[in-house]
C-alpha positions in Angstrom: 256.8 55.6 143.3 258.5 52.9 145.7 261.6 53.4 144.1 261.8 56.9 144.6 264.1 58.1 147.2 263.5 62.2 146.8 262.1 64.4 145.0 263.8 67.6 144.0 261.9 70.1 141.7 257.8 69.9 141.1 255.8 72.5 138.7 252.7 72.3 137.4 251.5 73.1 133.6 249.1 76.6 133.7 246.2 75.0 132.7 246.8 71.8 135.5 247.0 69.1 133.1 250.2 68.3 134.0 252.8 67.7 136.7 256.4 67.9 135.9 258.4 65.5 139.0 262.3 65.5 139.1 263.2 63.2 141.7 266.0 60.0 142.5 265.5 56.6 142.0 266.7 55.0 145.0 267.1 51.7 142.4 270.7 53.0 140.7 271.0 56.7 142.1 269.7 58.0 139.0 267.6 60.7 138.6 264.3 60.8 136.5 262.1 63.3 135.4 258.6 62.5 134.8 255.4 64.0 133.1 252.5 63.1 135.5 248.6 63.4 134.9 247.4 65.7 137.5 244.0 63.9 137.6 245.1 60.6 138.0 248.7 60.8 139.1 249.4 57.9 135.9 253.0 58.8 134.2 252.5 60.3 130.8 255.9 60.3 129.9 259.6 59.3 131.5 261.5 62.4 130.4 264.7 61.8 131.5 267.0 59.1 133.8 270.0 61.4 134.5 273.3 60.5 137.0 273.4 64.6 137.4 270.8 66.1 139.8 267.9 67.9 138.3 267.7 71.2 140.3 265.1 72.9 138.8 261.8 72.6 136.4 259.3 75.2 134.6 256.7 75.0 132.8 256.3 78.1 130.1 253.4 80.6 130.7 251.2 78.7 127.4 252.0 75.5 128.6 253.6 74.2 125.5 257.5 73.7 127.0 259.1 72.1 129.5 262.3 73.2 130.9 264.7 71.6 133.0 267.9 72.5 134.7 270.9 69.5 135.5 273.5 70.0 138.2 276.6 70.1 136.0 279.2 69.4 138.6 280.6 73.0 139.0 283.7 72.4 137.2 284.8 69.1 138.6 285.7 66.6 136.5 284.7 63.0 137.2 281.7 63.9 139.9 278.6 63.5 137.5 280.7 63.6 134.0 277.2 62.6 132.0 276.3 64.3 128.7 272.5 64.9 129.9 274.4 67.9 132.2 272.9 71.8 131.2 269.5 73.0 129.8 266.6 70.7 128.6 263.4 71.8 126.8 260.4 69.6 125.9 257.4 70.9 123.5 254.1 69.6 124.4 253.7 68.5 120.7 256.7 65.6 121.2 257.1 64.9 125.0 259.4 62.1 123.5 262.2 64.2 122.6 263.8 67.0 123.9 263.6 69.9 121.3 266.5 71.9 122.8 269.4 71.2 124.6 272.4 73.7 125.8 275.2 71.5 127.6 277.5 74.9 127.5 277.3 75.4 131.7 280.1 75.3 133.6 278.4 75.0 136.8 275.0 73.6 138.1 271.8 75.4 137.1 270.2 77.0 140.4 267.4 79.0 138.6 264.4 78.7 135.8 262.1 80.7 135.0 259.8 82.2 132.1 258.3 85.6 131.6 254.6 86.0 130.0 256.1 86.2 126.5 257.8 82.9 126.5 261.3 83.9 127.4 263.5 82.0 129.4 266.2 82.9 132.3 268.5 81.0 134.0 271.0 81.6 136.7 274.1 79.3 137.1 276.9 78.5 139.8 279.3 79.7 136.3 278.8 82.9 137.2 276.6 83.6 134.4 273.2 84.8 133.5 271.1 83.7 130.7 268.2 84.6 128.6 266.6 82.5 125.6 264.1 84.2 123.9 260.8 82.5 123.1 261.6 82.5 119.5 265.3 81.2 119.7 264.2 78.0 121.8 262.7 76.7 118.4 266.4 76.3 116.9 268.5 73.4 117.8 271.3 75.2 117.3 270.8 78.6 119.3 273.0 78.8 122.0 272.8 82.4 124.4 275.2 85.0 125.3 275.6 84.9 128.8 276.4 88.0 130.9 278.4 87.6 134.5 275.8 88.0 136.7 277.0 90.6 139.0 275.1 93.3 141.5 275.5 97.0 140.5 277.6 97.8 143.2 281.5 97.2 142.9 282.3 96.3 146.8 280.8 92.9 146.4 283.4 89.7 146.7 284.2 88.6 143.6 283.2 85.4 144.6 279.6 85.9 145.0 277.5 83.9 143.0 273.8 83.9 141.5 271.7 81.2 143.4 267.3 82.0 142.7 265.9 84.0 140.5 262.2 85.4 139.5 260.5 87.4 136.3 258.4 90.4 137.5 254.5 90.1 136.4 255.0 92.4 133.5 258.1 90.2 132.7 260.4 93.1 132.3 262.5 92.6 135.1 264.6 89.6 136.2 265.3 89.3 139.9 268.3 87.7 141.1 269.5 86.3 144.8 273.2 85.9 145.2 275.1 83.7 147.9 278.5 83.9 149.3 279.2 80.8 151.0 282.5 80.7 150.8 283.3 84.1 153.1 281.1 84.8 156.1 282.2 87.9 156.8 281.5 89.1 152.6 277.9 90.2 151.8 275.1 88.7 149.6 272.9 90.7 147.2 269.9 91.0 145.5 269.8 92.7 142.2 267.3 93.5 139.3 268.2 93.1 135.8 265.8 94.3 132.7 265.1 91.4 131.3 265.8 92.2 127.4 268.5 92.3 127.7 270.4 91.4 131.3 271.6 95.0 132.1 271.8 95.4 135.8 268.9 97.9 136.8 269.5 98.3 141.0 270.4 96.5 143.9 268.5 96.2 146.7 269.5 96.9 150.2 270.5 94.0 152.0 273.1 94.9 154.9 273.2 92.8 158.4 270.9 90.1 160.0 269.9 90.9 163.7 269.2 87.9 165.3 267.1 86.8 168.3 269.9 87.3 170.4 270.5 90.7 169.4 273.7 90.1 167.7 274.3 91.3 164.2 275.6 89.5 161.6 276.4 89.3 157.6 274.0 88.3 155.2 275.6 86.0 153.1 272.7 83.7 151.8 269.9 85.2 149.3 268.2 82.7 148.4 264.3 82.1 147.6 263.3 85.1 145.3 260.2 86.3 144.4 258.1 89.1 142.8 254.5 89.7 144.4 251.4 89.5 142.1 251.2 93.3 142.2 254.8 93.6 141.3 255.1 96.5 144.0 257.1 94.1 146.2 259.8 91.4 146.5 260.8 88.7 148.6 263.9 86.9 149.7 265.0 84.5 152.3 268.3 85.8 153.7 270.9 84.1 156.4 274.0 84.0 157.8 275.6 80.9 156.0 275.4 78.0 158.3 274.5 80.2 161.2 271.4 79.5 163.6 267.5 79.9 163.0 267.4 82.9 164.5 269.8 84.1 161.7 267.5 83.7 159.3 264.8 86.0 157.8 262.3 86.7 155.2 262.7 90.4 153.5 259.9 92.2 151.9 261.4 95.4 150.2 259.0 97.9 148.4 260.4 98.5 145.1 259.5 102.0 145.1 261.8 102.8 148.6 264.0 99.8 148.0 266.8 100.6 150.8 263.5 100.0 153.5 262.6 96.6 154.3 260.5 94.6 156.6 262.0 91.4 158.2 260.1 88.6 159.3 260.9 85.6 161.5 260.3 82.4 160.1 258.9 79.2 161.3 261.1 77.1 159.6 265.0 75.8 160.6 265.4 75.1 156.9 266.0 76.9 153.6 263.4 78.9 152.1 263.6 77.0 149.1 260.7 78.9 146.9 258.7 82.2 147.4 255.5 82.2 145.7 252.7 84.5 145.4 250.1 85.3 147.3 247.0 87.6 147.0 248.2 90.5 145.3 251.1 92.0 147.5 251.8 88.8 149.7 254.0 85.8 149.2 253.9 81.9 150.1 257.1 80.5 152.0 258.1 77.3 151.3 261.0 75.0 153.3 261.6 71.5 153.3 260.1 70.9 157.0 256.5 71.0 157.8 256.1 74.6 158.1 254.4 77.1 155.3 254.6 80.9 156.0 252.3 83.3 154.3 253.0 87.2 154.3 249.4 88.8 153.3 248.3 91.8 151.7 248.5 93.9 155.1 252.0 92.8 156.1 250.7 90.4 158.6 252.5 86.6 158.9 250.5 83.7 158.7 252.1 80.2 159.9 250.7 76.7 159.2 251.9 73.6 159.7 251.3 70.9 157.1 252.1 67.6 159.0 250.9 65.4 161.8 253.9 65.7 163.5 253.7 69.2 165.2 257.3 68.8 166.6 259.2 72.3 166.6 258.4 72.7 162.9 261.4 70.6 161.9 262.0 67.4 159.7 262.3 64.3 160.9 265.5 62.8 158.4 266.2 59.1 159.1 269.9 60.0 160.2 270.2 58.0 163.0 269.9 54.5 164.9 266.5 54.4 166.3 265.5 58.0 164.5 262.1 55.2 163.1 261.2 52.6 165.3 258.1 50.3 163.8 256.2 47.3 166.1 256.6 43.8 164.6 253.0 43.7 163.3 253.2 47.3 161.3 250.8 48.9 163.0 252.5 51.2 165.0 255.8 53.6 164.4 257.7 56.3 166.4 259.4 59.0 165.1 262.4 60.8 166.7 263.4 63.9 166.5 266.9 64.4 165.3 267.5 67.6 167.3 266.3 67.0 170.6 265.6 63.0 171.0 261.6 64.0 171.3 259.1 62.4 168.9 255.6 61.2 168.1 254.1 57.7 168.2 251.5 56.3 165.5 248.9 53.9 165.6 248.4 53.2 161.8 245.5 51.6 162.5 243.9 53.6 165.3 245.0 57.4 163.7 246.2 57.9 167.0 249.1 59.9 167.8 250.6 60.7 171.4 253.3 62.9 170.9 256.3 63.0 173.0 255.4 60.0 174.5 257.8 58.3 177.5 259.4 54.7 176.6 256.9 53.1 179.2 253.4 54.7 177.1 251.5 52.2 175.9 251.8 54.0 172.8 255.4 52.5 172.4 254.3 48.7 173.4 255.3 46.1 170.9 257.8 48.7 169.0 261.1 47.1 167.5 264.2 48.6 167.0 263.3 47.7 163.3 264.0 50.8 161.1 264.8 51.5 157.0 266.9 54.5 156.1 266.9 56.8 153.2 268.6 60.1 151.9 266.5 62.7 152.2 263.3 60.9 153.6 262.4 58.0 155.4 260.1 54.8 153.8 258.6 52.2 155.5 
């Protein structure tokens, strides 16, 4: 979509027929949720246009329901005052109209997940964990009874807030990662809840992080959480808020031994935004830059660059003058890395790539200083 400025959330229906994609429309700064035909890419239904950011989307296991969470301003008046905020649910028998809505959120929805029975769970910056029973979601006037999302232990900071969540393969447990980005000395948490009544079961041990320089720092952010397919392991991205790359890790716990864990370095400078199950006991780790990592059943880490520009596995946003240079004929472009000034020149006709070209390199001949900036990415 040439009018799109950035993609925020995506999910694929269990039968592979549909893709739900949420992103920002550059033309009017609204956010759209589209239902796409997976085979053709054609729009089946334009589900939603909203001023609030669509933070997460999820299909139910039977593919009959689609849930979306919208940014509810975290209680700040006027920032995105919009009746579309909260939780929206559509049913496949009528994609044109939502079948259920819950606007009773005092903060943005951070995570949405279904279990196999069709029960829906959400986390929000209003500090609540919510459960919507599969049978209750058919009632227009149903409102859940949210429970305060808190770790089991009492020593955690009162400002700690729930972020990402996942549901165990058997549907019996909910895993919630917490963030504490207001206090860099107060630890984050990772807690298991009973899915039936949202009662907290246990905290998984977080402790400190050890960076590449050997210094110990407090882990204040736990996001991108997930169960393995076997349900025997859980994974989470942990970090020190606004710290360096070396102070970000992927941590793996065996639920049989919740106080022991294995840390993995990650090949990205960006936040891990999603953890997906891989093989039986492994996980795939997805971030907003070109690097995708996986942890295999044997505990080994596999890294794959998913882009043609192998520059330290970092993203290339167009934020400064000269980040994107385009030739007058439109046949060559140059992308410069925002962190260290290095870049790549790409010939669109020859489909050839030159990494870190010098100013005298033929790959840069005829390249002008014309560029176009876009929030969240670059469009030529």
